[in-house]
C-alpha positions as CSV (number, residue, x, y, z in Angstrom):
1,M,12.2,-74.7,50.6
2,S,8.9,-75.3,48.4
3,V,10.4,-73.2,45.6
4,L,13.6,-75.3,45.7
5,S,11.7,-78.6,45.6
6,G,10.5,-77.8,42.1
7,I,14.1,-78.3,40.8
8,G,15.1,-81.0,43.3
9,L,17.3,-78.9,45.6
10,S,15.1,-79.7,48.7
11,Q,16.0,-83.4,48.5
12,I,19.7,-82.6,49.1
13,P,20.4,-83.7,52.8
14,Y,23.0,-81.0,53.5
15,Q,21.6,-77.5,52.5
16,N,23.8,-75.0,54.4
17,W,25.8,-74.3,51.4
18,L,22.7,-72.9,49.5
19,L,22.5,-69.5,51.2
20,P,26.2,-68.6,50.6
21,L,25.9,-69.8,47.0
22,F,22.9,-67.6,46.5
23,G,24.6,-64.8,48.1
24,V,27.6,-65.1,45.7
25,L,25.3,-65.4,42.7
26,L,23.5,-62.2,43.8
27,G,26.9,-60.4,44.3
28,V,27.9,-61.4,40.7
29,H,24.5,-60.1,39.4
30,L,25.0,-56.8,41.2
31,Y,28.5,-56.5,39.7
32,L,27.2,-57.1,36.2
33,L,24.4,-54.6,36.8
34,F,27.0,-52.0,38.1
35,K,29.2,-52.7,35.0
36,N,26.2,-52.2,32.7
37,M,25.0,-49.1,34.5
38,N,26.5,-46.6,31.8
39,L,24.3,-48.2,29.0
40,K,21.0,-48.8,31.1
41,G,21.1,-46.0,33.6
42,P,20.8,-46.5,37.4
43,G,17.3,-47.7,37.6
44,P,18.0,-51.5,37.4
45,I,20.8,-51.4,40.0
46,I,18.7,-49.3,42.4
47,L,15.8,-51.7,42.3
48,T,18.1,-54.7,42.7
49,C,19.8,-53.0,45.7
50,L,16.6,-52.1,47.3
51,G,15.4,-55.7,46.8
52,Y,18.7,-57.1,48.2
53,L,18.5,-54.8,51.3
54,L,14.9,-55.8,51.9
55,L,15.8,-59.5,51.7
56,I,18.7,-58.9,54.2
57,I,16.3,-57.1,56.5
58,T,13.6,-59.8,56.4
59,K,15.8,-62.8,56.6
60,G,18.7,-61.5,58.6
61,F,16.8,-59.6,61.3
62,G,14.1,-62.3,61.5
63,V,11.1,-60.1,60.3
64,G,9.9,-63.2,58.5
65,N,7.0,-61.6,56.7
66,E,6.3,-63.7,53.6
67,F,5.0,-60.8,51.6
68,L,8.2,-58.8,52.3
69,I,10.3,-61.7,50.9
70,Y,8.2,-61.8,47.9
71,G,8.4,-58.2,47.4
72,A,12.3,-58.4,47.7
73,V,12.5,-61.1,45.1
74,G,10.2,-59.1,42.9
75,L,12.3,-56.0,43.1
76,I,15.4,-58.1,42.3
77,S,13.6,-59.7,39.3
78,V,12.2,-56.4,38.0
79,G,15.7,-54.9,38.1
80,A,17.1,-57.8,36.2
81,F,14.3,-57.8,33.6
82,W,14.7,-54.0,33.3
83,N,18.4,-54.4,32.6
84,S,17.9,-57.2,30.1
85,F,15.0,-55.8,28.0
86,S,15.3,-52.0,28.2
87,F,16.8,-49.9,25.4
88,S,20.0,-48.1,25.8
89,R,19.9,-44.6,27.1
90,T,20.1,-41.8,24.8
91,T,22.3,-38.9,25.8
């Protein structure tokens, strides 16, 4: 919750809606990456899916290793930046 306190979300008394909201936002992100795969190639969506799976494994199965969570968020971020700033594929 320390990351969320920077934008004021940790002060909300009822926080059970945050995880489903972030899941929906990540689903929209994956959809947009999949839609843009013909232009950018499969790299960004592969990194994002690996990060998403790592996040599910660490949070869902209770592994709880802080470095794995940071790695998952890093993979998702790198996939998003790769999709945003890379040049189009030339075929």
